N, C-alpha and C positions, 0 to 999 in steps of 0.2 A: 574153660571160655566156652562161650555159646555160638555156636554155628549160627553164620549169615543164611537167609535165605533169599532168594531172588524174587521179587515182587513187581509184577507190570501192574502200575495206579493209572487209572483215568478216571477224568471227572466230567461231569456234564452242570454246570453252574448257571441259573438263571438269572443273574443278575453281575453287570459289569464290576462292580465294587466287590461284590464276592468274589468273582472269577480273578481279581487281580490279587486278591487277598490270598487263595487256594492257591493260586499259582507262587505267588513269594515263598507261601510255606512248604509245599512239595518241591519246589526247585532246591531248596537246603538238605534234600532227603536222596535226592538221585538226578540220574540223567535224560534231561528230554530227548523222547524219541519223536514225538509229533506234538504238535500244540495240543495240550489237557492229555498228553498221555506221557508216564515216566518209567523208567526202569529204575528200581531200588533196592539195592542189597543191605539187609536189614537184618540187625540181633532184634530178637523178640522184645528187646526193652526201646530200641530204636522203633519200632513198628507202634510199639504202644506209644512211644513219645509222639509221631506223627498223626496217629490217631486223634489223641487228644489234643494237638493244635488244630487239625482240622474241625473237632466237635464244637470248635469256639468260634470257628467262621462260616461254615456251613448252614442254610436253612433246611432245618432235617424233614420239611414238609414239601420243598421244591428242588433240593439241590440232591444232587447224587454223585458220590464216588466209590470205586470198584478197587478191590484189593485182589488181584489173580497170583497164586504161588506159582512159580517158576520150577522153585527147585533149589537145589545148591548152586550158588555163580561159581564155585571152583573149576566148572568143566571151562576150557580154554575154546569150545565151539559151542554155541547153543544150537540143539536141532530141533528146540521149541519155537524159537523164532525166526521168522521169514519176511521176507519184503518182497515187494512189487514194487517196481521203478525204482526211485533212488535209493539206497539203504544208507542205514546210520551205521557209525562204527561204535560196536558194545563195548561198555568198560569190561575190562578182564579182572578187575579187582573191587573190594568192596567199597561201598559208598564213602565218601567225605561229608560229614556232616558240619556244617557251618555256624 
């Protein structure tokens, strides 16, 4: 079994139609922390699938998607994620792919 990694996925999309399409793709792979920022627990194959789906949606000259590796999601608390103001309940288990 391949281990999951926790990824912070954030995007900056310059067109409303593409923005909605990217949102629809990423929300199937993770939990929204803030608008355009998601927490995704993915195996390497799931991450590849997400990247392939995004590749077909974004404009590679204007849009940007960033993947930040936060490590293994099995920890019950995450010292790598801190909030100011209202915090979000972080998922404690792997992503549910729809």
